[in-house]
C-alpha positions as a printed NumPy array, in Angstrom:
array([[ 55.404,  13.521, -35.764],
       [ 56.7  ,  13.953, -32.286],
       [ 60.064,  13.845, -30.566],
       [ 61.481,  14.309, -27.61 ],
       [ 63.859,  17.293, -27.896],
       [ 66.568,  18.367, -25.565],
       [ 66.724,  21.527, -24.894],
       [ 69.796,  22.191, -22.754],
       [ 70.362,  22.233, -19.259],
       [ 69.04 ,  19.025, -18.734],
       [ 65.626,  19.636, -19.816],
       [ 63.777,  17.403, -23.14 ],
       [ 60.517,  18.494, -24.31 ],
       [ 58.306,  16.366, -26.06 ],
       [ 57.486,  18.317, -29.42 ],
       [ 55.563,  17.946, -32.552],
       [ 58.383,  18.453, -35.486],
       [ 58.474,  17.868, -39.145],
       [ 59.042,  13.892, -40.037],
       [ 62.729,  14.095, -41.5  ],
       [ 63.064,  14.37 , -45.473],
       [ 65.155,  11.659, -47.073],
       [ 67.476,  12.111, -50.127],
       [ 69.13 ,   9.334, -52.426],
       [ 70.445,   6.507, -50.958],
       [ 68.708,   7.174, -47.395],
       [ 66.305,   5.026, -45.755],
       [ 63.4  ,   6.747, -43.308],
       [ 62.634,   4.26 , -40.424],
       [ 59.619,   4.135, -38.084],
       [ 61.131,   3.795, -34.646],
       [ 59.344,   0.854, -32.522],
       [ 61.884,   0.447, -29.983],
       [ 64.548,   2.574, -28.635],
       [ 67.238,   1.829, -25.84 ],
       [ 67.983,   4.471, -22.856],
       [ 71.68 ,   4.607, -23.009],
       [ 73.791,   5.962, -20.347],
       [ 75.944,   7.775, -22.799],
       [ 72.852,   9.75 , -23.878],
       [ 72.105,  10.154, -20.152],
       [ 75.368,  11.907, -19.908],
       [ 75.134,  14.185, -22.881],
       [ 71.739,  15.379, -21.057],
       [ 72.609,  15.331, -17.321],
       [ 75.794,  17.478, -17.822],
       [ 74.824,  19.34 , -20.49 ],
       [ 77.79 ,  18.033, -23.348],
       [ 76.374,  19.288, -26.235],
       [ 75.001,  22.074, -27.734],
       [ 70.99 ,  22.092, -28.309],
       [ 68.551,  21.424, -29.989],
       [ 69.27 ,  17.367, -30.541],
       [ 67.018,  14.358, -30.023],
       [ 69.424,  11.251, -28.96 ],
       [ 68.8  ,   8.029, -28.762],
       [ 70.47 ,   5.386, -30.682],
       [ 69.533,   1.448, -29.987],
       [ 67.121,   1.639, -32.443],
       [ 65.335,  -1.   , -33.882],
       [ 61.567,  -0.045, -36.477],
       [ 60.259,  -0.339, -39.867],
       [ 61.68 ,   1.122, -43.118],
       [ 58.909,   3.856, -43.746],
       [ 60.589,   5.021, -47.133],
       [ 63.941,   4.837, -49.06 ],
       [ 65.707,   7.173, -51.185],
       [ 66.726,   6.925, -54.844],
       [ 69.108,   4.26 , -55.549],
       [ 68.337,   1.686, -52.305],
       [ 67.661,  -1.475, -53.466],
       [ 68.656,  -3.681, -50.626],
       [ 65.969,  -2.44 , -48.507],
       [ 62.124,  -1.932, -49.062],
       [ 59.422,  -0.344, -47.116],
       [ 58.157,  -2.881, -44.762],
       [ 61.835,  -4.25 , -43.843],
       [ 61.789,  -4.843, -39.966],
       [ 65.626,  -3.37 , -39.442],
       [ 68.192,  -2.225, -36.577],
       [ 70.24 ,   0.861, -37.242],
       [ 73.712,   1.786, -36.411],
       [ 74.404,   6.047, -36.193],
       [ 77.934,   5.394, -36.261],
       [ 79.47 ,   4.098, -39.427],
       [ 83.71 ,   4.788, -40.257],
       [ 85.093,   5.415, -43.224],
       [ 87.345,   2.578, -43.653],
       [ 89.874,   4.925, -45.734],
       [ 91.355,   7.098, -42.988],
       [ 94.406,   6.017, -40.775],
       [ 92.457,   5.197, -37.819],
       [ 90.28 ,   3.157, -39.923],
       [ 93.656,   1.094, -41.456],
       [ 94.308,   0.804, -37.1  ],
       [ 90.846,  -0.899, -36.677],
       [ 90.332,   2.481, -34.598],
       [ 86.999,   3.106, -36.151],
       [ 86.014,   4.979, -33.059],
       [ 88.407,   7.833, -33.868],
       [ 87.694,   8.086, -37.547],
       [ 86.358,  11.502, -38.326],
       [ 83.475,   9.698, -40.66 ],
       [ 82.678,   7.807, -37.588],
       [ 82.058,  10.457, -35.186],
       [ 79.772,  12.445, -37.564],
       [ 76.437,  10.779, -36.472],
       [ 74.147,   9.434, -39.619],
       [ 71.11 ,   9.216, -38.141],
       [ 68.848,  11.956, -37.131],
       [ 65.253,  13.182, -36.409],
       [ 66.163,  16.557, -36.918],
       [ 68.374,  19.47 , -35.815],
       [ 72.226,  18.214, -35.204],
       [ 72.317,  14.546, -36.105],
       [ 72.252,  12.878, -32.585],
       [ 70.767,   9.583, -33.164],
       [ 67.084,  10.632, -33.35 ],
       [ 65.913,   7.438, -32.036],
       [ 63.536,   9.   , -29.229],
       [ 61.267,   9.909, -31.839],
       [ 58.781,   8.531, -34.151],
       [ 60.76 ,   8.451, -37.221],
       [ 64.474,   8.854, -37.99 ],
       [ 66.416,   9.29 , -41.31 ],
       [ 69.609,   6.898, -41.945],
       [ 71.998,   9.004, -44.149],
       [ 73.701,   7.481, -47.325],
       [ 76.691,   5.896, -45.564],
       [ 74.733,   4.341, -42.466],
       [ 72.427,   2.546, -45.569],
       [ 75.43 ,   1.035, -46.862],
       [ 76.892,  -0.689, -44.335],
       [ 74.822,   0.144, -40.547],
       [ 71.642,  -1.926, -41.23 ],
       [ 70.676,  -5.007, -40.501],
       [ 67.329,  -6.488, -41.067],
       [ 65.72 ,  -8.165, -38.113],
       [ 64.521, -11.926, -38.503],
       [ 61.067, -12.931, -38.348],
       [ 60.308, -13.892, -34.823],
       [ 62.5  , -11.727, -33.462],
       [ 60.919,  -8.647, -31.557],
       [ 61.859,  -4.965, -32.025],
       [ 62.516,  -5.406, -28.13 ],
       [ 65.188,  -7.384, -28.515],
       [ 66.646,  -6.629, -32.106],
       [ 67.307,  -2.828, -30.228],
       [ 70.205,  -4.547, -28.044],
       [ 72.268,  -5.289, -31.221],
       [ 74.139,  -1.732, -31.069],
       [ 74.972,  -1.947, -27.516],
       [ 75.717,  -6.055, -27.293],
       [ 78.467,  -4.999, -30.217],
       [ 79.784,  -2.531, -27.971],
       [ 80.658,  -5.228, -25.146],
       [ 81.682,  -7.234, -28.151],
       [ 84.577,  -4.94 , -28.555],
       [ 85.767,  -4.908, -25.362],
       [ 85.623,  -8.522, -25.014],
       [ 87.972,  -9.109, -28.033],
       [ 90.349,  -6.423, -26.767],
       [ 90.757,  -8.454, -23.145],
       [ 90.526, -11.821, -24.971],
       [ 89.533, -13.878, -22.034],
       [ 90.322, -17.366, -22.054],
       [ 89.082, -20.35 , -20.641],
       [ 89.571, -20.503, -16.64 ],
       [ 90.745, -17.027, -16.375],
       [ 88.978, -14.985, -14.076],
       [ 87.415, -12.002, -14.472],
       [ 85.826,  -9.23 , -12.158],
       [ 82.786,  -7.295, -13.827],
       [ 82.366,  -4.307, -11.62 ],
       [ 78.91 ,  -3.224, -12.428],
       [ 75.83 ,  -5.095, -13.135],
       [ 73.285,  -2.717, -14.933],
       [ 72.069,  -3.839, -18.627],
       [ 75.882,  -3.034, -20.07 ],
       [ 77.656,  -4.955, -17.309],
       [ 75.4  ,  -8.048, -17.549],
       [ 75.579,  -7.972, -21.191],
       [ 79.692,  -8.518, -20.191],
       [ 78.394, -11.205, -18.024],
       [ 76.543, -13.061, -20.501],
       [ 79.145, -12.772, -23.402],
       [ 82.3  , -13.428, -21.103],
       [ 80.391, -16.724, -19.647],
       [ 80.872, -17.942, -23.176],
       [ 84.784, -17.682, -23.535],
       [ 84.571, -20.185, -20.391],
       [ 86.225, -17.744, -17.962],
       [ 85.355, -17.583, -14.7  ],
       [ 83.411, -14.415, -13.419],
       [ 83.006, -11.918, -10.306],
       [ 80.51 ,  -9.534, -10.704],
       [ 80.13 ,  -6.991,  -8.163],
       [ 77.262,  -4.75 ,  -7.854],
       [ 75.556,  -2.899,  -5.205],
       [ 71.984,  -4.246,  -6.   ],
       [ 70.939,  -7.917,  -4.59 ],
       [ 68.29 ,  -7.693,  -7.569],
       [ 71.312,  -7.462, -10.443],
       [ 73.807,  -9.957,  -8.079],
       [ 71.349, -12.749,  -8.495],
       [ 70.733, -11.927, -12.252],
       [ 74.586, -11.964, -12.723],
       [ 74.772, -15.681, -11.334],
       [ 71.407, -16.849, -13.347],
       [ 73.828, -15.423, -16.506],
       [ 77.312, -17.001, -15.437],
       [ 79.097, -15.605, -12.59 ],
       [ 80.596, -18.056,  -9.927],
       [ 80.237, -15.535,  -7.502],
       [ 78.485, -11.885,  -7.071],
       [ 79.594,  -9.546,  -4.401],
       [ 78.259,  -5.835,  -2.849],
       [ 81.306,  -3.549,  -3.965],
       [ 80.678,  -1.892,  -0.237],
       [ 82.082,  -4.916,   0.76 ],
       [ 85.379,  -3.462,   2.217],
       [ 86.939,  -6.854,   1.599],
       [ 85.874,  -7.679,  -1.891],
       [ 89.726,  -7.992,  -3.074],
       [ 89.665, -10.669,  -0.415],
       [ 86.866, -12.408,  -1.832],
       [ 88.697, -12.6  ,  -5.298],
       [ 92.022, -13.708,  -4.048],
       [ 90.295, -16.196,  -1.838],
       [ 89.15 , -17.447,  -5.467],
       [ 92.253, -17.076,  -7.385],
       [ 94.657, -18.89 ,  -4.751],
       [ 95.863, -15.27 ,  -3.632],
       [ 96.508, -13.895,  -6.695],
       [ 93.788, -11.447,  -7.817],
       [ 91.411, -11.79 , -11.242],
       [ 93.066, -11.724, -14.913],
       [ 90.859,  -9.444, -16.555],
       [ 88.549,  -6.549, -14.998],
       [ 85.715,  -4.988, -16.654],
       [ 84.783,  -1.563, -15.555],
       [ 80.971,  -1.411, -16.422],
       [ 79.903,   1.232, -14.404],
       [ 81.226,   4.888, -13.247],
       [ 81.609,   5.302,  -9.647],
       [ 84.052,   7.362,  -7.326],
       [ 86.964,   4.262,  -6.382],
       [ 85.957,   1.952,  -9.053],
       [ 89.116,   1.983, -11.252],
       [ 90.611,   1.535,  -7.804],
       [ 89.217,  -1.572,  -6.704],
       [ 89.779,  -2.535, -10.218],
       [ 93.155,  -2.386,  -9.787],
       [ 93.178,  -3.644,  -5.807],
       [ 90.802,  -6.674,  -7.411],
       [ 93.808,  -7.531, -10.451],
       [ 96.426,  -9.694, -10.02 ],
       [100.28 ,  -8.229, -11.467],
       [100.121,  -8.547, -15.235],
       [ 96.366,  -8.143, -15.563],
       [ 94.424,  -6.028, -18.335],
       [ 91.877,  -3.514, -16.891],
       [ 89.016,  -2.256, -19.313],
       [ 87.665,   1.121, -18.843],
       [ 84.221,   0.595, -20.582],
       [ 81.924,   3.564, -18.351],
       [ 84.104,   6.585, -18.164],
       [ 82.68 ,   8.51 , -20.939],
       [ 82.64 ,  11.988, -19.443],
       [ 85.26 ,  14.242, -19.255],
       [ 84.534,  15.472, -16.163],
       [ 85.458,  11.808, -14.757],
       [ 88.588,  11.785, -13.201],
       [ 90.115,   8.281, -12.124],
       [ 93.562,   8.067,  -9.457],
       [ 95.681,   4.967,  -9.51 ],
       [ 98.668,   4.35 ,  -7.272],
       [101.982,   4.222, -10.654],
       [103.69 ,   1.565,  -9.387],
       [100.447,  -0.256,  -9.57 ],
       [100.233,  -0.39 , -13.348],
       [104.356,   0.202, -13.852],
       [105.448,  -1.918, -11.094],
       [102.518,  -4.631, -11.298],
       [102.723,  -4.376, -15.368],
       [ 98.933,  -3.969, -14.944],
       [ 97.423,  -2.969, -18.626],
       [ 94.854,  -0.058, -18.419],
       [ 92.401,  -0.356, -21.315],
       [ 89.936,   1.915, -22.857],
       [ 86.805,   0.678, -25.459],
       [ 83.992,   3.122, -26.741],
       [ 81.14 ,   2.256, -29.057],
       [ 81.006,   0.01 , -31.518],
       [ 83.   ,  -1.833, -34.259],
       [ 81.517,  -2.226, -37.724],
       [ 84.18 ,  -5.59 , -38.116],
       [ 81.926,  -7.008, -35.214],
       [ 78.369,  -5.834, -36.55 ],
       [ 77.239,  -8.993, -37.815],
       [ 78.568, -11.09 , -34.614],
       [ 76.498,  -8.971, -32.667],
       [ 73.403,  -9.181, -34.524],
       [ 73.818, -12.879, -34.158],
       [ 74.226, -13.008, -30.96 ],
       [ 70.932, -11.324, -30.501],
       [ 68.495, -12.616, -32.744],
       [ 69.723, -16.454, -32.507],
       [ 68.887, -15.875, -28.418],
       [ 72.127, -16.433, -27.487],
       [ 72.423, -13.801, -25.107],
       [ 68.812, -13.537, -23.4  ],
       [ 69.055, -10.099, -23.244],
       [ 64.915,  -9.192, -23.446],
       [ 65.088, -10.456, -19.663],
       [ 66.972,  -7.176, -19.208],
       [ 64.076,  -5.039, -19.744],
       [ 62.362,  -3.68 , -16.573],
       [ 59.856,  -0.718, -18.051],
       [ 58.583,   0.547, -21.521],
       [ 57.742,   3.771, -21.958],
       [ 55.734,   5.806, -24.308],
       [ 57.452,   8.817, -25.672],
       [ 54.835,  10.93 , -23.698],
       [ 56.33 ,   9.64 , -20.613],
       [ 60.186,   9.587, -21.685],
       [ 60.941,  12.057, -18.717],
       [ 59.942,   9.342, -16.299],
       [ 61.993,   6.737, -18.323],
       [ 65.016,   9.065, -18.116],
       [ 64.277,   9.903, -14.346],
       [ 64.438,   6.035, -13.789],
       [ 67.757,   5.627, -15.894],
       [ 69.089,   8.069, -13.942],
       [ 67.97 ,   7.013, -10.548],
       [ 67.738,   2.718, -10.695],
       [ 66.339,   0.893,  -8.056],
       [ 65.978,  -2.845,  -7.383],
       [ 63.296,  -3.076,  -9.578],
       [ 64.765,  -0.912, -12.833],
       [ 66.817,  -2.272, -15.416],
       [ 66.863,  -1.565, -18.852],
       [ 64.483,   1.299, -19.882],
       [ 63.224,   1.314, -23.377],
       [ 60.964,   4.03 , -25.121],
       [ 58.125,   2.809, -27.568],
       [ 57.511,   6.496, -29.606],
       [ 55.167,   4.901, -31.293],
       [ 52.398,   3.694, -28.31 ],
       [ 49.936,   5.339, -27.285],
       [ 49.457,   3.704, -24.191],
       [ 49.892,   6.716, -21.195],
       [ 50.976,   3.394, -18.808],
       [ 54.064,   1.437, -18.405],
       [ 55.141,  -1.94 , -18.892],
       [ 57.659,  -3.752, -16.956],
       [ 58.584,  -7.925, -17.049]])
């Protein structure tokens, strides 16, 4: 099969490798669609993990084969697969901090080499503990492109549950890329008032369409004044940081009121550093929160939001690339413009071009 193999030093090469062999309790999944996620981009760009690896974890496809003992799934079933599932028994699982569980940290989906998700390939192997609790069937009428959003939607639902917006709360969501727009969609369902920020006019327009009350360019030095004008001078009740940029955390603090919750969602690299006034947190009684990856407890809720069409996630896809042109997809995702948004890879496609909205 073909697979996009990370070779180190930022290099990804499409190569022919063996189709993964499966064992008892496992699934072989033929990948139809895999979204390009910025956590994988960071691993490639900053060489965060040792090569060789095959990344890609927003995976939707068809069960091609089942291992001994598998009865819940059969060849031909359309599924999405989570690459992390916790043990449910350790200290961190007892605290519902699943992303800190040692088993959760063991990636359970691979196309070969050290497990890393594997979705940037034509087939992936889902290991037994993933098959047990980390696979969801795709209902009839739901496209693979739509279904591949279940995992990223789960991560956003997890963050929203953490900050717990109330009706009429004012939320600033900084960054309106695919993840920021998903946050906007979900937060709008709570009845909260949303203020979105992004440097791109096209993304600000989408934020308004998906439920934001106002959208501003963060390069506007008076962004916090806009927020305070909308909140009787107080500042936002909540801030969600859905992008990684210099000064963005400081901007969230400046835009929030005393006692606000500030969620760090996009700060996933150890190379990233933030600097905020201690008094803004301590004297201002603000709470800084971190949220990372998906929660098994929210798997059904996130799948329902995607499969039902309650969140119009398919509208976020701007480009689809065959595996042979994944380099262009990665480059476009690393350097987005007004025309680009969510990039997905179609490993089975023989089309040498790209399709967009």
